[in-house]
C-alpha positions in Angstrom: 111.8 81.6 107.4 114.4 80.2 104.6 112.4 79.6 101.4 113.1 76.4 99.7 112.9 76.4 95.8 111.3 73.3 94.0 112.0 73.1 89.9 109.3 70.9 88.1 108.8 69.5 84.8 105.9 67.4 83.8 104.8 65.5 80.7 101.2 65.1 79.8 98.7 63.5 77.2 95.9 64.8 75.9 94.0 64.0 72.6 93.7 68.0 72.1 95.7 69.8 70.3 97.5 72.1 72.5 99.0 74.2 69.7 95.6 75.3 68.1 93.1 74.9 71.2 95.7 76.0 74.0 96.6 74.7 77.2 93.4 74.9 79.0 91.2 73.0 76.7 93.9 70.4 76.5 94.1 70.1 80.3 90.2 70.0 80.4 90.2 67.0 78.0 88.6 63.8 79.4 91.8 61.8 78.4 94.5 64.2 79.8 96.7 62.8 82.4 100.1 63.4 83.8 102.9 60.9 82.5 106.0 61.8 84.1 107.1 64.1 87.2 110.6 65.3 87.5 111.5 67.1 89.9 114.6 69.3 92.1 114.3 70.6 95.6 116.9 73.2 95.8 120.6 71.7 95.2 119.4 68.2 95.4 119.8 66.0 92.0 116.8 65.8 89.8 114.5 62.9 90.4 111.8 61.5 88.2 108.4 59.9 89.0 106.9 57.3 86.2 103.5 57.9 87.2 102.5 55.4 84.3 103.7 52.2 86.2 102.4 52.7 89.8 105.1 55.0 91.0 103.3 57.8 93.5 104.4 61.5 94.3 105.7 61.3 97.5 103.9 62.8 100.5 107.1 64.8 101.3 106.7 66.3 97.7 102.8 66.5 97.8 103.7 68.7 100.9 106.5 70.7 99.4 103.7 71.5 96.4 101.2 73.1 99.1 103.7 74.7 101.7 103.7 78.5 101.0 107.2 78.5 101.9 108.4 76.6 99.1 108.5 78.5 95.7 107.7 76.3 92.7 109.6 77.3 89.3 108.7 76.0 86.0 109.4 77.0 82.4 106.0 78.5 81.1 104.7 77.7 84.6 101.3 78.3 83.9 101.3 74.7 82.2 102.7 73.1 85.2 100.3 74.9 87.6 97.2 74.3 85.8 97.9 70.6 84.6 98.5 69.8 88.2 95.7 71.4 89.5 93.4 69.4 86.8 95.1 66.3 88.0 94.1 67.0 91.7 97.2 68.5 93.2 96.3 71.8 94.1 98.7 74.8 94.5 98.0 78.4 94.8 99.3 80.6 91.7 100.6 82.6 94.0 103.5 80.1 95.1 104.8 79.5 91.1 107.4 81.5 89.7 107.9 81.4 85.5 111.7 81.1 84.4 110.1 81.6 81.1 108.5 85.0 82.1 111.9 85.8 84.0 114.0 85.1 80.6 111.7 87.6 78.5 111.7 90.0 81.2 115.5 90.0 80.5 115.1 90.3 77.1 115.6 86.9 76.3 113.5 84.4 73.7 110.7 82.5 74.8 111.2 78.5 74.4 113.4 76.5 76.7 116.0 75.0 74.2 116.2 78.4 72.4 116.8 80.5 75.8 119.2 77.9 77.2 121.3 78.2 73.7 120.8 82.2 73.9 121.9 82.4 77.5 125.2 80.6 76.7 124.3 77.0 78.6 127.0 74.1 78.1 125.9 71.5 76.0 125.5 69.1 79.0 122.9 71.6 80.8 120.7 72.4 77.4 117.5 70.8 76.5 117.5 67.5 74.5 116.9 67.7 71.0 114.8 64.3 70.7 111.8 65.8 72.7 109.8 66.5 69.9 109.4 63.2 68.5 108.8 61.9 71.6 106.3 63.9 72.6 104.6 63.0 69.4 105.0 59.1 70.1 103.7 59.2 73.8 101.6 62.5 74.1 99.2 62.5 71.3 97.0 59.8 70.1 98.4 57.8 67.2 96.6 56.2 64.3 95.1 52.7 64.9 96.4 50.3 62.2 96.9 46.5 62.0 100.7 46.5 62.9 100.0 48.3 65.9 97.1 45.9 67.0 94.5 48.7 66.6 95.7 51.2 69.4 95.1 54.8 69.8 97.5 55.4 72.2 101.4 54.6 72.6 102.3 53.4 76.0 105.5 52.4 77.7 105.5 49.0 77.1 105.2 49.5 73.5 108.8 50.9 73.0 110.9 50.7 76.5 113.9 52.5 75.2 112.0 55.6 73.8 110.2 55.8 77.1 113.5 55.8 79.3 114.7 58.1 76.6 111.7 60.2 77.5 112.2 59.9 81.1 115.7 61.3 80.7 114.5 64.0 78.6 112.0 65.0 81.1 114.7 65.3 83.8 116.8 67.2 81.7 114.1 69.8 81.2 114.3 70.5 84.9 118.2 70.8 84.6 117.7 73.2 81.9 115.1 75.2 83.7 117.3 75.3 86.9 120.5 76.3 85.1 118.8 79.4 83.3 117.3 80.5 86.8 120.6 80.3 88.5 122.1 82.5 85.4 118.9 85.3 85.8 118.9 85.2 89.7 121.3 88.3 89.7 118.6 90.3 87.6 115.0 90.1 89.3 111.7 90.3 88.3 110.1 92.9 90.3 107.2 91.8 92.6 104.6 93.8 90.8 105.5 92.4 87.7 105.2 88.7 89.6 101.6 90.0 90.7 100.6 91.0 86.9 101.6 87.6 85.6 99.4 85.9 88.4 96.6 88.0 87.3 97.5 87.4 83.4 97.3 83.8 84.1 94.1 84.1 86.4 92.2 86.1 83.4 93.6 83.7 80.8 92.1 80.6 83.0 88.7 82.4 83.5 88.7 82.8 79.6 86.0 84.7 77.6 82.7 83.6 76.3 82.3 83.6 72.5 78.9 83.2 70.6 78.6 79.7 69.2 75.6 80.4 67.4 77.3 83.1 65.5 80.6 81.1 65.0 78.6 78.0 63.4 76.8 80.2 61.2 79.9 82.5 59.7 81.5 78.9 58.7 78.2 77.6 57.2 77.8 81.2 55.3 81.6 81.1 54.1 81.3 77.5 53.0 78.4 79.1 50.8 80.1 82.0 49.6 83.3 80.2 48.6 81.4 77.6 46.6 79.6 80.5 44.8 82.3 82.6 44.3 84.5 79.4 42.9 81.7 78.7 40.5 81.3 82.3 39.3 85.0 82.3 38.5 84.8 79.3 36.7 81.9 80.3 34.9 83.6 83.7 34.1 87.2 82.3 32.8 86.4 78.8 32.1 89.6 77.9 34.0 89.9 74.2 35.5 91.2 75.9 39.3 90.6 79.6 39.3 92.8 79.5 42.6 95.8 78.7 40.5 98.0 81.7 40.7 99.7 80.9 37.4 96.3 80.1 35.6 94.5 83.2 36.8 97.7 85.6 35.7 97.6 83.6 32.1 93.8 84.4 32.0 94.2 88.1 32.9 97.0 88.4 30.5 94.5 87.3 27.7 92.5 89.8 28.9 95.2 92.7 28.3 95.8 92.9 32.1 99.5 92.1 32.9 100.2 91.8 36.6 103.3 90.5 38.5 101.5 88.7 41.3 98.2 88.2 42.7 99.4 89.7 46.3 97.0 91.6 48.0 98.2 94.9 47.6 98.6 94.4 44.1 95.1 93.3 43.5 93.7 96.3 45.6 96.0 98.7 43.4 94.7 97.2 40.2 91.4 97.5 40.8 91.9 101.1 41.3 92.8 101.6 37.6 90.5 101.1 34.1 90.0 97.2 33.6 88.0 95.3 31.3 84.6 94.2 33.1 85.5 90.2 33.1 89.1 91.1 34.7 87.9 93.5 37.2 85.2 90.9 38.7 87.6 88.1 38.5 90.2 90.3 40.7 87.0 91.1 43.0 86.3 87.5 43.5 89.7 86.6 44.2 89.8 89.8 46.8 86.7 88.3 48.5 88.0 84.8 48.3 91.3 86.3 49.9 89.8 87.4 53.3 92.2 85.1 55.6 90.2 86.6 58.7 87.8 83.9 58.8 90.2 81.7 60.1 89.7 83.3 63.3 86.3 81.9 63.4 88.1 78.5 62.7 90.5 79.2 65.8 87.6 80.2 68.2 85.5 77.0 67.5 88.7 75.0 67.8 89.7 76.7 71.2 86.3 77.0 72.6 85.7 74.9 75.7 82.5 72.7 76.8 81.3 75.8 78.4 81.6 78.1 75.2 84.6 80.1 76.9 87.9 80.5 75.0 90.9 80.5 77.4 94.5 81.6 77.0 94.4 84.4 74.6 97.1 86.4 75.8 101.0 86.0 76.6 102.2 88.1 79.5 105.6 89.9 78.3 104.7 88.4 74.6 106.3 91.8 73.2 109.9 91.5 73.6 111.5 94.2 76.0 108.8 96.4 75.9 106.7 93.8 78.3 103.5 94.6 76.3 100.9 91.6 76.1 100.9 89.4 72.7 98.1 87.8 71.4 97.9 83.9 71.4 95.0 81.3 69.2 92.5 84.1 67.9 95.5 86.9 67.9 93.2 89.7 69.2 96.3 92.2 68.2 95.1 92.2 64.9 91.2 91.6 65.0 89.6 93.3 61.6 87.9 96.7 62.2 84.0 97.0 61.9 82.5 100.0 60.2 79.0 98.3 59.4 76.4 100.5 61.3 73.9 97.6 61.3 75.8 95.0 63.5 72.9 93.7 65.2 71.2 92.9 61.9 74.3 91.3 60.3 74.9 89.3 63.4 71.2 87.9 63.4 71.5 87.3 59.6 74.8 85.3 60.3 73.3 83.1 63.1 70.3 82.4 61.0 73.0 81.1 58.0 71.3 83.4 56.1 73.6 83.8 53.1 71.3 85.4 50.5 70.1 88.0 53.2 73.7 89.2 54.1 74.4 89.7 50.1 71.5 91.6 49.6 72.0 94.1 52.4 75.8 94.4 52.3 77.2 93.0 49.1 80.5 91.6 49.9 79.8 88.6 52.0 83.3 87.8 53.3 83.8 91.3 54.1 80.9 91.3 56.2 81.8 87.9 58.4 85.1 89.6 58.7 83.6 92.8 60.4 81.6 90.4 62.7 84.5 88.5 64.2 84.5 90.6 67.3 81.1 90.6 67.9 81.7 86.8 68.5 83.2 87.8 72.1 80.4 88.1 74.5 79.7 88.9 78.2 78.7 85.9 80.9 75.1 85.4 81.1 73.5 88.3 82.8 76.4 90.7 82.6 77.6 93.5 79.8 80.8 94.1 78.2 82.5 97.9 79.5 85.0 98.6 77.0 87.6 101.6 77.7 91.1 102.5 76.1 93.7 105.1 76.7 93.2 108.1 74.0 96.2 108.9 72.3 98.7 107.2 74.9 102.1 107.1 73.1 101.7 110.6 71.8 101.1 111.7 75.8 103.8 109.5 77.1 106.5 111.0 74.6 105.2 114.5 75.6 105.3 114.0 79.1 108.8 112.1 79.0 110.2 115.0 76.9 108.7 118.1 78.7 107.0 119.1 75.4 104.9 121.5 77.3 102.3 122.8 74.4 101.5 119.0 73.7 101.0 118.5 77.4 98.8 121.7 77.6 96.5 120.4 74.6 96.0 117.3 76.4 95.0 119.1 79.6 92.5 121.1 77.6 90.8 120.2 74.5 92.7 117.2 73.7 92.5 118.0 69.9 96.4 116.8 69.1 96.3 116.3 65.4 94.5 120.1 64.7 97.1 121.5 67.4 100.1 120.0 65.8 99.2 121.3 62.3 98.6 124.6 64.0 102.0 124.4 65.3 103.5 123.1 62.1 101.7 125.6 59.6 101.5 128.6 62.1 97.6 128.8 61.5 95.4 129.4 64.7 94.2 125.9 65.8 90.4 127.6 65.9 90.7 127.5 62.3 91.4 123.9 61.6 87.6 123.1 62.0 85.2 121.4 59.2 84.0 123.8 56.7 87.2 125.9 56.8 89.9 125.5 54.3 92.3 125.2 57.0 91.0 122.0 57.8 92.9 119.9 55.2 96.0 120.7 57.3 94.5 118.3 60.1 95.5 115.2 58.0 98.9 116.4 57.7 99.1 117.0 61.6 97.6 113.6 62.2 100.3 111.4 59.9 103.0 113.7 61.3 101.7 112.9 64.8 101.4 109.1 64.2 104.6 108.5 62.3 107.3 111.2 63.5 107.7 110.5 66.9 110.4 108.1 66.9 112.7 109.9 64.7 111.1 108.8 61.6 111.3 110.6 58.4 109.7 110.4 54.9 109.6 106.7 54.8 107.7 106.5 58.3 105.2 108.8 56.6 104.6 106.8 53.7 104.7 103.7 56.2 101.7 105.4 58.2 100.0 105.6 54.8 100.4 109.2 53.9 100.1 108.8 50.1 97.0 106.9 50.8 95.7 110.2 52.4 96.1 112.4 49.4 99.5 113.7 50.5 102.1 113.7 47.5 105.7 112.6 48.1 107.0 116.2 47.2 105.6 117.2 50.1 106.7 114.7 52.9 110.1 116.2 53.6 108.8 119.6 54.4 106.0 117.8 56.8 108.9 116.3 58.7 111.1 119.3 58.9 107.8 121.3 60.3 106.9 118.6 62.8 110.4 118.4 64.1 110.5 122.3 64.4 107.2 122.3 66.2 108.6 119.4 68.9 112.2 120.3 69.6 111.9 119.1 72.7 110.8 115.7 71.7 113.9 115.6 69.1 116.2 116.6 72.1 115.0 113.4 73.8 116.1 111.1 71.0 119.7 112.4 71.0 119.8 112.6 74.7 118.6 108.8 75.0 121.2 107.8 72.4 124.0 109.9 73.9 123.4 108.7 77.7 123.3 104.9 76.6 126.7 105.6 74.3 127.9 107.0 77.5 127.1 104.0 79.8 128.7 101.7 77.0 131.9 103.8 77.0 132.3 104.3 80.6 130.3 101.8 82.4 128.8 104.5 84.6 125.0 105.0 85.1 123.4 107.7 83.2 120.3 109.5 84.7 118.2 111.6 82.5 114.5 112.5 81.7 113.5 110.2 84.9 115.4 107.3 83.3 118.2 105.6 84.4 120.7 103.8 81.9 123.1 101.2 83.4 125.6 98.3 82.2 124.4 95.4 84.5 126.3 91.8 84.5 127.4 89.1 86.8 131.1 87.9 87.4 130.1 84.2 87.7 128.2 83.0 84.3 129.0 86.4 82.3 125.6 87.6 81.6 125.7 91.4 80.7 123.0 93.8 79.7 122.4 97.4 78.8 119.2 98.5 80.9 117.2 101.2 81.1 115.1 101.7 84.6 111.7 103.1 83.6 109.6 105.6 86.1 107.7 102.3 86.9 110.7 100.8 88.6 110.7 98.0 85.8 113.7 97.5 83.6 114.2 97.3 79.7 117.2 94.7 79.0 118.9 94.8 75.9 121.1 91.5 76.1 124.9 91.3 75.5 125.7 94.8 74.0 128.7 96.0 72.3 129.6 99.1 70.4 130.2 98.9 66.7 129.6 101.1 63.5 126.4 100.5 61.9 125.5 100.8 58.3 125.5 104.5 58.0 129.2 104.3 59.1 128.1 105.4 62.8 129.1 104.6 66.2 126.1 102.7 67.5 124.7 100.1 70.2 124.4 96.6 69.1 123.1 93.8 71.0 121.1 90.5 70.7 117.6 89.9 70.3 115.3 87.7 68.1 114.9 88.9 64.7 111.7 90.3 63.7 111.8 88.3 60.4 113.9 85.4 60.9 112.6 84.6 64.4 116.2 83.7 65.5 118.7 84.9 68.0 120.7 87.3 66.1 122.6 91.1 66.7 120.8 94.2 65.6 121.7 97.7 66.4 119.5 100.9 67.8 119.8 104.4 67.9 117.9 107.1 69.9 114.4 107.2 68.2 114.1 103.2 68.3 114.9 103.2 72.1 112.3 105.8 72.8 110.2 103.8 71.0 110.6 100.9 73.4 110.4 103.3 76.1 107.5 105.1 75.4 105.7 101.6 74.5 106.9 100.3 77.7 105.7 103.2 80.0 102.4 103.0 78.1 102.1 99.5 79.0 103.0 100.2 82.8 100.1 102.8 82.6 97.7 100.0 81.5 99.3 97.6 84.0 98.3 100.2 86.4 94.9 100.2 85.3 94.5 96.4 85.3 95.2 96.4 89.2 92.8 99.2 89.9 90.2 97.2 87.9 91.1 93.7 89.6 91.0 95.6 93.2 87.4 96.7 92.4 86.4 92.9 92.2 85.8 93.1 88.3 86.8 90.9 85.8 88.7 91.6 82.5 88.6 88.9 80.3 91.2 90.4 77.7 92.9 93.5 76.6 94.4 94.5 73.2 96.8 97.0 73.1 95.7 100.1 75.0 92.2 98.9 75.7 90.5 96.5 78.4 87.4 94.6 78.0 85.6 93.8 81.3 83.0 91.1 81.9 80.9 93.4 84.2 77.9 93.4 86.2 75.0 95.6 84.7 75.6 98.2 87.4 79.1 99.1 86.2 79.5 102.0 84.1 81.8 103.4 81.4 82.3 106.3 83.5 83.6 104.7 86.5 86.3 102.8 84.3 87.4 106.0 82.5 87.6 107.7 85.5 90.0 105.1 86.8 92.1 105.3 83.7 92.5 109.0 84.1 93.6 108.8 87.9 97.3 110.1 88.5 99.9 107.9 88.4 102.0 108.2 91.7 105.2 107.2 89.4 104.5 109.4 86.5 103.5 112.9 88.2 102.0 115.1 85.5 101.4 112.8 82.9 97.7 113.6 81.8 95.7 110.3 80.8 92.2 109.8 79.3 90.0 106.8 78.9 87.3 106.7 76.3 84.8 103.8 76.4 81.5 102.1 75.8 79.1 99.3 76.7 77.5 96.6 74.9 76.3 93.1 74.8 79.1 92.1 72.4 82.6 93.3 71.4 83.3 95.7 68.5 85.1 98.7 67.3 83.4 101.8 68.9 
């Protein structure tokens, strides 16, 4: 049966700030409502329905929304799907396709306007620039004043010209989404990725429970801590404002301590030196007051729905190209680690708002609150968390891809990759690299080399990975690089083979197949889209948009392409090389391994509430065991024969870093 396509864009209103609280709390607000509904059926013109003035969505469109033979499209389709469901127009998620996700899959940026520009839409097909101001006017509450009659919402009758412009803006979003979709159709998203997107939206809509008593207690204690530390700083220094960088630097100078700034790294480094007592204490206070992670409690409190669940914590395909998930709202990807051995005690004191108890037991109150952040995530009533992650997955994947046999054998047997790497690098029997032996000091070199050098990095990569903080000297780093590369020749061969294959594709436009990867140049004749693609073992592809060859800053011919700049967050040109492409490939394969696990867990009827990097957190019935989840993670993957995976995990009644 022929499939029909319905492109949709809606405009809504709610008193909840969607940027801080997320879609799900936004749409659950009692004052949430749909204002405008714009749609385009197949190639028909865009139509708009004004739901504020008595217009209704026709029965034909209601039927189309419920018809499985009509595929629903929207940019960030989770928004339209969830909001329409909240408004009483229920449609199965399986009938929706997300054009934003499609663009991200093809290596483009997020954002309807930014994607339209990056993809090369003509001006008349692009998103209108007036949208933010109109959304501010009609979609969020306004401040009541005498001049506006004390109203809290701006309605269409309050500015009819703006309202007409708003309707035009809504309709134009459908045009832009549709035109982007036409340019992406030649480069389809695999069906398996569509299913993963649906799983992700359902997980986000389910949400994860948070411990509201711990959150409230932590915020209350932080207020007390801030007041006490500020008071101590004023008493110590006599300064009017101990938060003022210039005042503190001047005061430190008077104490004989000259600092260029008060950045975190500078303060940490200075505290390792000899200092006057007063100067040391002030820097310690600055360090404690600078704990920004307390903001995560605020984020949880803001995003928490009435049932104490936070929803919308992950972004599917949030990491450009590799397809890894990204964090949203609370930013799970950079949660502080916890080292406390008495987390239960610390949690109890925080819930009791017992500042003095925390200070007496742990000393540094802000740091203790920071370590408790993970524990604010708790399972549903009557359940437990089962948490499991892949052990050393990137090291396993790169060795498997490259055919680095000795590494594969390590993972197939004892799994001590840091000791084995040191053994290979320094020609010492691996059994000698054990606690109590002098050779054990070599393990640190094996560890930092394993973590830092797999993607063609050198001395700077070792330093970035913290080699100097591990007690290694800068003088010995070049030798570590050389020894690691000598011990991992097949991985080094992989870097150069990937770089050469991609260059050959660009020069000849002929596909290249190496190491189970297929490199190709893909494009279309109608719209002029062009990509360098890498087909992964899973069948998914990595996309490098608008590629071309040009000399890089080292005077070497290199692949350049368009991407979102890490620093600028703008659509710009960057260059790449073999090691960097291998990093993309390895992280993408690791992501696909996680995706396989998520599907397996789902097929067991278990609920993943979030996942971070290579770790899954399951809101599980009490009978679920850690071993069965770890066994799932270690099961062979059909598209990765010979890849040896291992899971490790724990169970608990709150989240933590084991």
